[in-house]
One Martini backbone bead per residue (centre of mass of N, CA, C, O) as a GRO file, in nm:
protein
  126
    1VAL     BB    1  17.020   6.113  21.391
    2THR     BB    2  17.112   6.253  21.705
    3HIS     BB    3  16.925   6.212  22.024
    4GLN     BB    4  16.887   6.144  22.340
    5GLY     BB    5  17.006   5.831  22.285
    6THR     BB    6  16.952   5.839  21.975
    7ILE     BB    7  16.925   5.675  21.651
    8GLU     BB    8  16.814   5.815  21.330
    9SER     BB    9  16.732   5.684  20.994
   10TYR     BB   10  16.779   5.647  20.682
   11LEU     BB   11  16.820   5.322  20.522
   12ASN     BB   12  16.971   5.108  20.315
   13ILE     BB   13  16.872   4.768  20.247
   14LYS     BB   14  17.078   4.465  20.198
   15ASP     BB   15  17.092   4.140  20.104
   16LEU     BB   16  17.388   3.966  20.038
   17ASN     BB   17  17.239   3.648  20.035
   18ALA     BB   18  17.014   3.651  19.847
   19LEU     BB   19  16.818   3.470  19.635
   20LEU     BB   20  16.649   3.734  19.605
   21ASP     BB   21  16.680   4.041  19.437
   22PHE     BB   22  16.541   4.357  19.559
   23GLY     BB   23  16.736   4.538  19.647
   24ASP     BB   24  16.712   4.833  19.770
   25GLN     BB   25  16.569   4.926  20.095
   26GLU     BB   26  16.400   5.179  20.240
   27LYS     BB   27  16.443   5.258  20.586
   28TYR     BB   28  16.349   5.327  20.925
   29PHE     BB   29  16.588   5.378  21.177
   30ILE     BB   30  16.615   5.264  21.531
   31TYR     BB   31  16.825   5.350  21.817
   32ASP     BB   32  16.791   5.301  22.172
   33ARG     BB   33  17.027   5.368  22.424
   34ARG     BB   34  16.842   5.394  22.686
   35ASN     BB   35  16.759   5.088  22.635
   36THR     BB   36  16.936   4.834  22.800
   37GLU     BB   37  16.720   4.582  22.748
   38ASP     BB   38  16.707   4.668  22.422
   39PHE     BB   39  16.911   4.513  22.185
   40LYS     BB   40  16.790   4.696  21.917
   41ILE     BB   41  16.694   4.734  21.585
   42SER     BB   42  16.455   4.934  21.425
   43TYR     BB   43  16.210   4.913  21.144
   44TRP     BB   44  16.055   5.115  20.888
   45GLU     BB   45  15.901   5.278  20.628
   46SER     BB   46  15.850   5.523  20.838
   47PRO     BB   47  15.837   5.756  21.085
   48ALA     BB   48  15.527   5.743  21.130
   49ASN     BB   49  15.522   5.434  21.193
   50ALA     BB   50  15.686   5.444  21.464
   51ILE     BB   51  15.426   5.550  21.623
   52MET     BB   52  15.183   5.345  21.522
   53ILE     BB   53  15.364   5.081  21.466
   54PRO     BB   54  15.515   4.816  21.441
   55PRO     BB   55  15.781   4.688  21.326
   56THR     BB   56  15.900   4.545  21.041
   57GLY     BB   57  16.185   4.519  21.198
   58THR     BB   58  16.471   4.346  21.351
   59ILE     BB   59  16.797   4.386  21.524
   60CYS     BB   60  17.005   4.197  21.705
   61LEU     BB   61  17.299   4.274  21.857
   62PHE     BB   62  17.384   3.977  21.953
   63ASP     BB   63  17.401   3.870  21.637
   64ILE     BB   64  17.652   4.038  21.594
   65SER     BB   65  17.990   3.995  21.465
   66GLN     BB   66  18.002   4.244  21.249
   67ILE     BB   67  18.139   4.579  21.176
   68ARG     BB   68  18.162   4.731  20.847
   69GLN     BB   69  18.329   4.973  20.686
   70CYS     BB   70  18.358   5.088  20.382
   71PRO     BB   71  18.649   5.192  20.219
   72THR     BB   72  18.505   5.303  19.933
   73ASP     BB   73  18.216   5.352  20.101
   74LYS     BB   74  18.130   5.553  20.371
   75LYS     BB   75  17.805   5.502  20.353
   76ARG     BB   76  17.884   5.204  20.412
   77PHE     BB   77  17.760   4.912  20.600
   78ASP     BB   78  17.826   4.598  20.760
   79LEU     BB   79  17.647   4.300  20.872
   80SER     BB   80  17.729   4.035  21.075
   81PHE     BB   81  17.638   3.696  21.168
   82TYR     BB   82  17.545   3.464  21.362
   83GLY     BB   83  17.492   3.199  21.200
   84PRO     BB   84  17.237   3.181  20.944
   85ARG     BB   85  17.236   3.465  20.905
   86LYS     BB   86  17.241   3.717  20.692
   87ASP     BB   87  17.393   3.955  20.545
   88ILE     BB   88  17.411   4.318  20.563
   89GLN     BB   89  17.345   4.627  20.393
   90LEU     BB   90  17.419   4.970  20.476
   91THR     BB   91  17.292   5.294  20.359
   92ALA     BB   92  17.361   5.621  20.367
   93ASP     BB   93  17.346   5.954  20.274
   94THR     BB   94  17.605   5.981  20.461
   95GLU     BB   95  17.905   5.952  20.618
   96GLU     BB   96  17.820   6.060  20.896
   97ILE     BB   97  17.585   5.869  20.947
   98ALA     BB   98  17.740   5.606  20.924
   99PHE     BB   99  17.943   5.666  21.148
  100ARG     BB  100  17.737   5.692  21.379
  101TRP     BB  101  17.632   5.407  21.361
  102VAL     BB  102  17.892   5.252  21.406
  103VAL     BB  103  17.962   5.374  21.680
  104ALA     BB  104  17.698   5.304  21.830
  105LEU     BB  105  17.711   4.994  21.787
  106ARG     BB  106  17.988   4.943  21.912
  107LYS     BB  107  17.926   5.057  22.191
  108ALA     BB  108  17.695   4.868  22.257
  109LEU     BB  109  17.860   4.604  22.236
  110GLU     BB  110  18.083   4.680  22.437
  111SER     BB  111  17.885   4.715  22.686
  112THR     BB  112  17.823   4.388  22.673
  113GLY     BB  113  18.109   4.232  22.596
  114SER     BB  114  18.156   4.216  22.314
  115SER     BB  115  18.373   4.059  22.042
  116ILE     BB  116  18.402   4.242  21.803
  117TYR     BB  117  18.504   4.346  21.514
  118SER     BB  118  18.740   4.646  21.538
  119PRO     BB  119  18.845   4.843  21.332
  120THR     BB  120  18.993   5.104  21.235
  121MET     BB  121  18.863   5.426  21.216
  122MET     BB  122  18.762   5.677  21.020
  123SER     BB  123  18.673   5.967  20.972
  124PRO     BB  124  18.443   6.112  20.753
  125ASP     BB  125  18.668   6.347  20.661
  126LYS     BB  126  18.894   6.126  20.530
   0.00000   0.00000   0.00000
């Protein structure tokens, strides 16, 4: 869901290079585009936790080297990172939600002058 400068939704998160595979873990992700000093995505166990407690984890946008939407599963997108951090795979409930996340994150990185790999994307209805 996007509203008033934020994007938030449940996404399944999977560490693509994990030594121990715990499978997909559903978390509630929020990126607030209004806060231009805080370039990070935060996630919690549930939306209620986002109000009450600090995030379970965060992803700094400056650490992202690539954002790739999967060509065979449009609900999935992958984040690659600079340095030793492992890649992660995020999967939304719908293609439209995944597309909105990819667009929002790419716009955020472009606004910072980041030179991420940005292949041409198809709209979610194609």
